[in-house]
Each structure stands twice: as structure tokens, then as C-alpha cells.
N, C-alpha and C positions, 0 to 999 in steps of 0.2 A: 195362561191366565193365572195370576197370583191371587191369593185370598184378599190381599189388601186392595186389589183392583175391583172387587165386588162392592158395589154401593149398597149400603143398608142404613137405616136410621140409627144414629149413635146411641139412642136410648134402649135399643133392643138387646137386653142382656138376659139370657136364660139361666136361671139359678137352679132349677130342678129340686126345690125343697118344698115339702108338703107338710105343714104343721098339723098335729093331731088336734081335732076340734074338742077333745076332752081335756087334755093336759098341756097342749102347746108344743110337746116334743116332736121331733121329726119322725114322720112315718117312713117306712121302707117297704119296697115291693117284696112280696113273699113268693119266691120262685115256684113255678108250677101252678100258680093260682091266678085268680083275677081280683086280687085284693092287696091293699096296703095295710100293714099292721104297725102298731106302736109297741116297741119293746119296753117302754116305761110303764104304761098302764094297761096294755093289752087290747086297746081299742082297735076295731077293724073297720076299714072303709073299702067298699067295692069299687073297682075300676070300671068305669063306663066304657065299654068297647065301642070303637068307631066303625061304622058300617063301611065295608069296602065298596068301591065303585065297581060297576060291571066290567069284568075283564081283569080285576085285581087292582093293585096299587098303581095310581097314575104315574106314568113316566114324565120326565122333563125333556124338552127339546135341546139336543146337544148344541146345535148351532146358536141358539139364543143364549145359552150359557157362555159359549166362547166369545160371542160378541157383546157380553155384558148386558144382556137384555132380559134377564130373569126378573120376575116380579119381586118386589121388596118382601113379600110374604114368604118367599123361598129362601131368604137369608136370615141367619141368626148370629148373635154374638154371645160368646160364653167366656167366663173367667177361666183362665188356664194357667198352668205352670209348666215350664220346660225343664227337663232333667239335664244337668250339665254334663252327664256322663254318656247316656245313650241317646239323648235328643228327643225322647218321648214328650209329646204334648198332650196333656190330659186335663180334664176339668177337676177343679178342686173346691172344697168348701172354703168360701172367703173368710170364715171365722177361724180356719186352721192356719197356723203361722209356720209350722215346720212339720215335716213328715218324711216318709221314705218313698222313693220311686217304686211303684209296683212292678216295673219291668226289669230292674237291675239291682234293687235294694240299696241304691245310693241315697244318702241323706240329701234332701232338697229343702229349700226355703221358699215358701209361696210368695208370689208377688201379685200385683193387681193388674197384670197383663190380660188382654182380651184377645180372642181369636174370632175373626169374622169369617164365616164360611157358609157354604150351601147347606141348608137345613136338611137333616135326614128325612126321607120319605117313608121309610119303613124300618122295622126291626124284628128280630126274633127274640122274644122275652126269654129270660132264664127259666129253665125247667128244673135243673138240679140245684139243690142248696149246697152250702159250703161243706157240710159234713159228708155228703155223698161224693162231692168232687174230691175231697181230701182222701176218702177211702179209695176212689179210683186211682189217684196218684200213688198212694202208698202200695197198693196192689201191683201197680206197674213197676215201681221201684223194687218190690220184692221179687219180681221175676228176673231182675237183672243180677245174676249171680256175682258178677265181678264189680258191682257197685260197692263203695265203702259202707260198712255197717254203720259207722258214725253218721254218715249223711242220711241213711234211712231212718235212724233214730231221731236225728235232728228234724227231719221232715215231718215225722209223726208227732213230735212234741213242739214243733216250731210255731212261729207266728201265724196269724190268720191269713188265709188266702184272700186275694183281692178279686172281686167280681168286676170285670172290665167289659164294656161294650166296644168292640174293635171296629173301626170304620172300613167299609168296602164300597166300591162302585159296582153297579151292574149296568150292562149296555145291551140294547136291542138294536138290530140293524137288518135291513133287507139287502141282499147281495145278488148280483148277476155277473157271472164270470165267463169269459171266452178263453179257450186254451188251444195251444198247438203242442204236439208231441209225437210220440211213436208208440206203437203197440207191438210187443214182442210175443211171438208164438214159438214154443219149443218144438223141435223135431230131432230125430235121432238118426245117426249113421253108424255103419259098422266099419271099424278100422282094424288093421292087422298090426300087432305090436310083438316085440320079442321080449320074453321074460324068462329068465333062467335058461337062456339058450334055446327056448322053444317059441315057435310062432303061435300067437293066440289071437282070437277074434274078440274085440271089445266093443261095447256099445257106447257111443259118444254123443252127449247132448249138445245141440247147437240152438241158436235163436235166430229166427227170421224177423226182421224189423220192417214195419210198414208205417207210413205217415198216418197220423190221427189228429183230429181236431173236433171241437164241439163246444157246447155251452152247458153250464151247470148253474143252478140257483139254490140258494139256501137262506132261510130266515133264522137269524140268531136271536135267541131269547135268554135274557139274564146271564150274559157272560160275566162271570164274577172276577173282580180284580181287587186284591188287597190294597188298601189305601194307607197302610201304616208301614213305617220303617223300624219300629221299635222291637219287633220280634223277627227272627229269621223266617224267611218265607217257607222254608222246608217244614217248619213247625206248623204254621197255619195251614199249609197245604195238607199236612198230615191229619188235620182235624176234620177234613172233608169226608163225606159229603154233608152239605147243609140243605135242609128241606126248605127251599125258598118259596115253595107253594104255601108254606105256613106263615109267611111274613104278615105281621100286623101293621096297620097304618101307624106312623110315628105318634107315640103318646109319651110325653115326658114322665108320666107317672111310673112307667116301667123302669125308669132310671133312678127312682127314689132309693137311696141307700147304696147305689152303685156309682162307678165312675164311667165316664165316656171319653175315649181318646179322640182328639181332633185329627182329621186326616192330614197326612204329610205328603202323600202322593197327589198332586194336583190333577184336575179333571183331564186335561189334554194328555198328560203323561199316562194316566190310567187308560185312556182310550187307545193310546199307542200299544200298550201291552195287550189290550183286548183285541186290537186289530191283528197283532202277531198271532194270537190264538185263532182268529177267524181265518187268516191266510193258511195256517196249517190244516184246518178242517177243509177249506176249499181245495187245497192241493190233494187231500185224500179223496175228495169227491171227484176230482178230475181223473185220478188214477182208476177209481172204480168205474167211471164212465168210459174210459179207454178200454178197459177189460183186457183179455188175453192173459198170458202167463207172466209177463213183465211189462212195466210201463216206464216211459221216459216223458217227462213234462218239460218242454223247452220254454214256454212262455204262458203266463196267465195275466189277463187284463180284467180287473174287477171294478165294477161300478157299485158303489155303496150308497144307499139312500135311507131316508127315514130313520136316522140315528137318534135314539133317545137314551136316557140314562136315569139312574136314581142313586142317591146316597143312602146306604143302609148301615145298620149297626148289628153286629152278631156277637152273641154272649160267650165270653171266655173266662174261666177261672184261672188265675195266674198265681204262681208261687215263685218267688225269687229268694234263694237261700245263699248266704255267704258262708262257706265251709272251708276252713283252713286257707283263707285268703283268696279263694276262688268262688265266683258267683255261678250258681246252677239255677237254671230257669226251667219251669215245667208249666205246660198249659193244658187245660182240660176243656173240651167242648162242653159248653154250659147246657146242652140239650141231650147229647148222646153219651157223655162220659168218656169219649175217646181221648187218650193222653199222648202228648208228645213232649220232648224236652232233651236237654243235654244228657248224653249217656256218660255217667261218671265211671271211672275205672279205679279199682283198688290195686295198688302195686303189689301188695303182699299176697292178695288172692291170686293174681296172675302168676307170681313167682311160685306160689304153692302148687298151682295147677301144672306149671311146667315141671316142677320137681317130681310130682306124682307121676306125670307122663313119662319122665325119664326113668323113674324106678320101675314102672310097669314094663317099659321097653327093655330094660336090663334083665328083669326077671324072665320075660318072654324069650329073650335071646339065650339066657342060660338054660332054660327048659328045652329049647330047640336043639342047642348044642349037645346036651346030655342025651337026648333021644336019638341023635344021630350016632 
């Protein structure tokens, strides 16, 4: 299913701008609060929270989405720009005509393109402000002894970090699985071996295998799948865990002053990744059900039903620095302060460490030789 195949009213364009009722300037969401503030005049506006339905944020039916039968209210269209370097697609202020890609620091020119997509159902609002996120990033860099000092200084004094809402899918599903395999039980025998010309008795472990079969069932709740290709998955995986129980119903006011990336991983592809995770968990369940000391699983037949999903946005502070011709990217979990990024290496620091190690080895060898 492609985004272009989802029908939506052509006039549905989400801008996510909230003018101050005192001076007309744009309000921005103040991380960690329930308010919008105006940096121009200091006016404050409270965000009205949306009541959650019983059982949390409502999921959407996966089959209906695949068959293009979602209600028009579940689709929105936003103005976006695509980076020619890393391919990131993100929302942009239509009044801005040129800027830098927050994912790779490549200069980009905005256009009037639009992205039609499934509307987010929920989000985790930012808790950490930019100063706190920058402090977490510089502390992380400071612990990397082999990082170039120039990059650390550049990061401390560099441009502002970008607050990005990164897109994810979550999937729920009910599964029933039937398996066949073998259960292995360890037992021991005594054998005679010859070692150094002498006969010795040794204990040898062997495994007795018996057929096994059975059924397992598991309900999967909120299997999380990254819907972006702009950042390496190892970075975003490193930002986990996310407290999805704290998800708020989607409210565009939380996006005021921030950017939101459009999803690049389509729904079906996202479900395929979620299904691979489910299969791994089901295989683990089968082995646990077989029991014994070892397990072999020959075949698993899974029936999956009641598949639902939601599109959510998770908060990430992002810094992309170009230092000596190379781009370094760092991401900070906008709620916990956990940091991930490229690990930069300083050639002279590595050479210095090698030299010091060699000197210590020579001195140690000289001392040992003299003592002998």
C-alpha cells in the first residue's frame, strides 16, 4: 500500500501553526509541560488534554487499511520537503524557503510538495528541552576519550539541535501456533580413555531425543516498528525503551515549534518486520513449552487474527554536525536523555595511546630483564 493510494480530501493540509492571541507570533510547545508559550511576548496557552478511551488509544484495523477502507478522518496531508542526500521527508514551515536537513546537515530548498499519509493516533510529547538534551549529548561525547577534541568543542558551541517527532508503527495481534519438534534430555555415561599412556575413566554427556508437539498462544501488544529510514536503526533501537503506556492521543499542539518526519516505511512493510519479531517470540514459546535440556523445533504453523495498528510519533533531539568534511549525527531520547550516535575517532589520540602502551611495555620488559 503506497501513500498515494490512500484517498483523502485534497484540501486536508495540516500546518501545525498556532498563532499567539496576544501578538500573533507562533506559539511553541514547552517540553515537559501542558502549555504553549510565545517567545516574542511571553504569553502562555494551556493545552487541553484529550480524554483517552477505555483501554487506551484506539487501534485501527490492519485489514481495512490494506484494502484502502480507512475513514477519511484517519488520513491527513502535510507540506513536506525531501532531503536530496539522505532521503528524509519531514514537515516544513511553508514560509521557509531554504534550510538544512536536520538528519544530515545537507542544505535543502523547500518546495510545495505534500505527503498524504495515515494520521498519527498518538504521540509521546517531549519532556526534555534543548539545553538538557545538549548537556546529555556533550556528556556522552566527553566520555569518548578517543573522540576528536575539535568535534567536542564544535558540538558544545555549534548550531541548535532539532526537535523531531520520529514516526513509528505499533501492531497488536492474537496468535495461535501449533508446533512439532523434539525434546532433548541429557544423560551421562562413563568411558575409558588413554591419556599420557594411562587409562582414565571420564564422564561423557549425551542427549536422548524424543518427539514433541503442542500448541502455544500469545497476544502481542504494541510491537514497535521504526517507520523512518533517515536514521540508522541501531541508533533508534539504542534509544529504547519507550514508555508506550504514557502515549497521549494525537494533538497537533504538541508539534508546535517542532518538526515531524513523514513515515517512509509503509504499513505492510512495517507489519512484515513486526511479524518477524512475533515469529521469534513464538519460537521461544515453543521451546519453552517443549522443555527438557535441549529443544529442536521442526515446524510451526501460526494462525494470526485481530491485527490492529496505530501510527505514533516519538520525540528525538537530533544534532547533525559536519566536521572536517564528515557528518556526525547524534540522537537523544526526548524523554529519558539516552544518547546514541556515530562514534568519532581521533587518529592522534589513538597513535598517542599506542605509543604510551609501547613505552610501558618496553619499560616493563627492561625491569623484568634486570630483575632476572
